[in-house]
Each structure stands twice: as C-alpha cells, then as structure tokens.
C-alpha angles and dihedrals in degrees: 000000000000106000118191116200120203108195132158089216126026109147103110089129086075123041089212089063098044124096105158145011090264088072090059092049092051095046099045093044090052093048092050094051090047090050088054090060103265128127109245125190120186118201116195140144120273088223091212091299098112093123091053091048091051098044100039103030104024095241113178134205119265123216092249128122123165125176123188142132117255105219115225124197107189124200105234090214090060101031106044112180093024124103114259091231124032141132142221116224109223134188110193127202131173142219124205133205135161126219131168090350094306123120112219123195119192116199123209135191138129094287100035092053094055122104096028091174102046101020091200124082113242118240088242089068091070107103093009113054131031090221082085086080094059093106091048090051089054090055092054093042093046093053092046092048093049091049096046102035111019108015099094092065103028117118100177132013114207113195121192126222117004094232087062098044111025094132094043099082093049091045096049093041084073087063107074122226101026115096119205123222118199113209114203103210101168135021103250113173103290092224095054107145139198133203109279098218088055092053091048092050094053093044089053090050089054095044093245139120139196138182098258093176088073089059098048126092125229109242116255116260116250091243095047095109098167092049094050094046092050093046094050096043094047091051089053093055098044096252094111140020126228113232141176124267112278096018116148122245108236096209095044091053092047095048093044094053104033122091093220138007119216126203134191099231140358093255091056092049092049096044094046088050102048110004086215114192095005128115087247096059100087094043092045091060089061095056132094090234090062091058093044091052093051091050094048102035091113086073094062126106138156114243094175139217134238150179119269123271089236090061093050091047092062121089115230090197089063091064114097098228096189093050094048094050094043090052088057093050093253130130111254091204093065129077111263124218118204131203124172121173142119113282102270109143099192103029093049097038090238097147091056090044094054093046090050092049090050092051094047094049094042088055090055101264110171103224147106125235119206103190126181119186102176121214128176121013137288088258092050109026116200117246125206132009126332101190124032093202093052090048090050091055091048091050090055091060110043114186092019104070127048107191119189129176099184132107106237137185126267093257091061094044091051094050091050094046092047091050092053128089099197135023123210122207112163096174119176141209093028088274102128103083110181098353102207094193092061091048092049092053092046091050086061091052100263111151109231128235100188144146114279090238120160089225092060101033088110088080091065103231104157139199085229109047090188090075110113094239097038115126100191145314131323130209122199123277113262131212103170140072120258091008113202092188091056093046092052091047091051090052091053093047094047091051091047091051093049090051091048093051094049094040123025103035093169091058090047090052090050093053092043091052091048090050093050093048094045095051093048091060090074105084131156088235089062092045092046092054091052094050093042091055093048093047093048091051090052092050094046101038105019092234141048096229140339096230145001114268113256095240089056092049089053094046090053093047094244092144093151089068093061117100122207093266092053092047091052096044095049100028095130092053091044093053094044091051093045090052093048092051098036095240099172097181092058095045095046087057100039103034110011095151099049101097095177091053092048092050090051089050089051090056092051093045090050091050088055093045091241092151097167088058089046091052093049093049094046091050092049091049092046089228110152093186092058091044091052091050088061099034096050099047092109128048131170128217111202120215134180096260103008143020134222126222116210116197122191117201114128095196095061118102094189135009125199118192125205130196128180117248140172091264099040130286124335109223127192130178106227120232115237127226125159094343091307119114117206132190128172120217128195122248133024121315111260102189088257119162112252120224116206134189112208126201109208132191117300091021097292116149137204137178123228129189117194114194126214089257090066096048117105114195116222 
C-alpha cells in the first residue's frame, strides 16, 4: 500500500521539532508501516523551521508551487473589527526528506510558517489574530498537496486529530478510490464546534460538500432546565465548549465523512462513544454527535499506541538508583514517587497531587517525590519556576521533593523513571488517552498510582491491588477543578504505598513485576499490525464492516438498534446486561414476570442513580417501599428568608445542587451528615425543580432532576 499521513505535527525524530505526544504517535506509526514493506508519505507543516530541516536533516526543495486564496468567514460575535468575509493569499512550497524508509513532506506558506516556537495557535488568538487559522490552512494545503503531488498513487490517507482535519474526509471523499482514516489522538471535547460559514467556504474551495445539518445541534428550549444546567456546568469544567447556534460539530463531521475512525486504546474508543459514568453522558445523548456516532460506529477500530523501541532497549537495572537520587538531593533509602508531564494543572490533576504530597510529608511520610512539570520545548527548555504555589510546597520539604520545570532528553527521563519505585498520574476529565509517560515508568518497574480512568485502564491500575493482574493503585475519576475527593484519595494511596514499600516487599515486587510486564506489551510492532490489517481491509473491501456486532450494541446500551432477530438470538446476553445496568424498558419487555430479576435490576439501577428506571421497576412490581425510597429522596425545609434542600442517597460521595437564577445557575455543594446532603438557598421556595450532579463510588457521575411534584416539605 501507499499510505499518506496528514498530521499537523510529525517531527518526533528530532526533539527540536516535537511539541506533543501526537508527534510520537505519527512518527512511530509511519516507521512501523514502512518497516512492514509499505510506502509511507507524511505531509506536515514546516512550521517556519525550513532552515533547520535543510541544515540538520538534508531536506531538499520539491518542484511544487501552489497559489490560492484561503477564504475566511469570520463570526462577527467572535471577530469584532474584522470583515465578515475575507481571504488570505497563500503560496505554498514543499521540502522533502527521507528517514527510516518514510518520506516526509514539509509544507510552507505565510500561515503554515507562523508560530515556529509553539507550532500551535493559542486559544487567545481566536478573535484577535489570523494565525488562529493555521490549522485550517494546513487542511486546505494538505488536501491540495495530496491531490496534486501524491494522489495518483495513494491507497489510504490517514489524518491525525479531528480538530486538525475535519474538512479532509469530505474533501477527499470527492476523489474516488482513496479511503480516509481519521485517527483520534487526544480527547478534545467531543462537541467542539466551528463556525458553519467557514466550513462551507473551505469545502467550496476544495470542491466538496457534506450534509452539515447532520452535524448541527438543535438549540435547547427555554424551559429545558436540566439541559441548560448541564450545558453550563460542563462548559465550566472543560468537558464541553459553548458555541453559537448553527455551528458545526468537528467530530460529527469527521466521523460522518471518514471511511474509518482509529483510536489509541479500547477505553478511549468506548469512552468517546458513550461517555458512560461521566457528567457528560446525559448531555451527550442529546447532541447530534451522539446520533452520528451510533450510525457510524461500524467504522471504529483500535490501532493502538506504544512506547518507543529505544526505551524498551534500555536496561533499568543498569541505572545506579542511589547515585541518581543522591544527585537530585533525595534520600536513596526512601521510596521515590515519580511524575513527568507537561505543566497542565487541571488536565493532569497536578494541583491535587501537590496538595496531597504536602499533606503526606507534613504528617511525617517517609518518601521522596521526583516531580517534573515540563514547560517550554525540547529546543527551548524552560528555566526557573512555573508555579509559585508548587515551589512553595517544595521549599517546605527540603530533601524530599525534587521539582523540575525543564524539558529534558530521553536519557534523563529514563534514569529518573528507573530510579523511582512508584509513578503518580492523577489525570482528570478522561483526557489522557494512552499516556506514554505512565507506560514508560511502568516499563521500568514503577508501580502506578493513577486515576481509574477508562481511557487508561489498559495499564491495569486497580481499585483492588490484591487482584492477580493488578499493577498498582487507582484513585477515583475526577471531573471538577480543585477536586477535594481526588486529593483525599491521593493522600490515602500515597500512604498505602509508603507502608507497602517499607513493609511487604514481596507484594511490592509482585505489583512492580506486573507493571513492567503490562507496559511492555504495548509495542509499535503490535500497533503496526493492527493498523495494517485495517488499512488492507479498506483497500480490498472499501469498508471495515457493514454493521456493529450485536454483543457490542448490547454492551453500549444501544438497544434501539436491535431488530427482533437480534433480540431473540442474544436474549440471554441482552437480559443480563439490562439487569446489570438497570435498564427498565428492556426488562419490562423481555422479562416482565420475573420479580426476582426485576428486584435485582432495581438494585443496580439504584447503584447507578438511574431513578427513572427505579421508579418504573418499583411501579411494575407494586412495591411501595421501593417506590418510597426513590420518591422521598429529596425534601425541602422552608425558612423565613431561605430554604434547605435535603437529599438522601447513601451511595453518593458528593452532591452538587443547581437552581436557575437571573444571572445563570446557582450551584451549591451540599454538606454531608449521616448519608443526608443538605444545602441552603436564599429566598423563598418557589416549587422549582432541582437539578443535582452526583459523584458516585470510583468517580462515576450521574445527574438527577427532582420535580416539584416529588418535593415533600418538612
């Protein structure tokens, strides 16, 4: 095959050209396919680094010149002071180099050469600087370059990251015989949207069209209180993005037009498809992108991700642990906890991590913490401190915390990982996908303490470290800023790990061995074989599959996509799954007379805070006690100038209550006492429905709306 990669960043062969983990994914995937005998061409921007490419890597000019005007349609609400319709004249040239059997083409023009230090436009550029459209220019240039220079021999086009290629599948679909694979490298908000007139303008430029109505949400009704509360809250905690009416969902457009959609790991594919157990789940089901995903799920596959061969080739036993730790001012006789990530306080859970470290050390915990919060780039390492609060904590514990803000080379990272006993990665919002840094530390034997995210479950950290295959310790998923529940869980896990290290060395060695073995499963050879098989099927058959297997439809709760024959053939699986998830509508159709089964389903529905299902099951059973458990979960105590809501749900770990107000939604975190959550609101009670966000065990979440009819005054 001839596989063409379109990637906004692809320079992981040179640290000076690398800005994110996506670069590593692109480069190693391309190398592996080339090693398997395929022709691989990577098309990427030069990012203003043409001189470096020529002098260091011997890149040469290609006989390619393309002049056109990139049309820009600017939303007046976002771009005040700019014309609504304008254009940027561009003249695109290209450099070529070959490395490890991979052809690399670097495109240059006035937009693609901007931001040579950061590569990526900052969010602040939107509405202020046309460099914001650099990624859009790459989409147009990439399509035009493939058509003019590579298209005649291309068998598959693989485009990385939907936010960087959302017009590419629709554009290349107009060119017969060349399927497009969309690789989802990171978990951007699935409802991320772009200005519809801008999408239409670029599609016209590229001679393509798409049904954009399918990718556009219906505005929320004025009286849709739950929808509005969910939308506003999710935007405030980074799980969603507010957008204008009629804007086009990037991911919906990509999935609808691509021939296949490629994920890093199973957990990412499942989470990005259902958002099960997250605060986003209920709102997601309302969106156009949810429908588009369900209709196109037969296109999905997992191509995988991995650590580099150079990392696996190194020997952790050859690292002098005592010398490394002593050189950092740490005590080699103490357990060492390692964290290495870019500085991203909320996404990476670093605020909660630092507060937990401070509490553990202040209480006398005997441990070292080797913490890297990388700023800058490998080409321009950051010097000095990046966070005064973090530096203040480190200063309180001399000889116990080594805090570093620099980007460093792989040799240094390997020595630090190999000298560590545990690694700590409390990522939040299900945004981490594969998380190479955790895998690298585990491959050296570091026992993980990490969030029990679905997107990183492949690394095997467990809520019960006694499980035979467990690799370490999990903390609950987190979907909020400055999360006290996550901080407290980190404190408990750090203390547990310190006790394990100083006490049960055989148990520590078991977990360390499991961690090392698990991480070393993830090789680029394995990933390359998976993508090769998917690409060959596309070339030979024109599609990955015609439909989603029935067991997968059942597992995802897509019961409406089951016909009568599928229901009959897999009835046992259907009923078992419906019981485990508390799906009342399925059970009342499939097993309406099995009271024991329905009572078991009630328990599972209650555990998941699926109260509508609970109510339906209790009503069908005629069980007033069960019905009262659901009906009486909220009570209101009226006062002269305020009122108090009392919410009874013993499984909740946190309850947030939302009320509509003139200036948005008033939100209060309820205080807990004896399984009753209380919050006091100002003003008289107006029989207004109360919307609640519940945090459940293991970091699961659920929304609950209690109408006035269910409120019992005290």
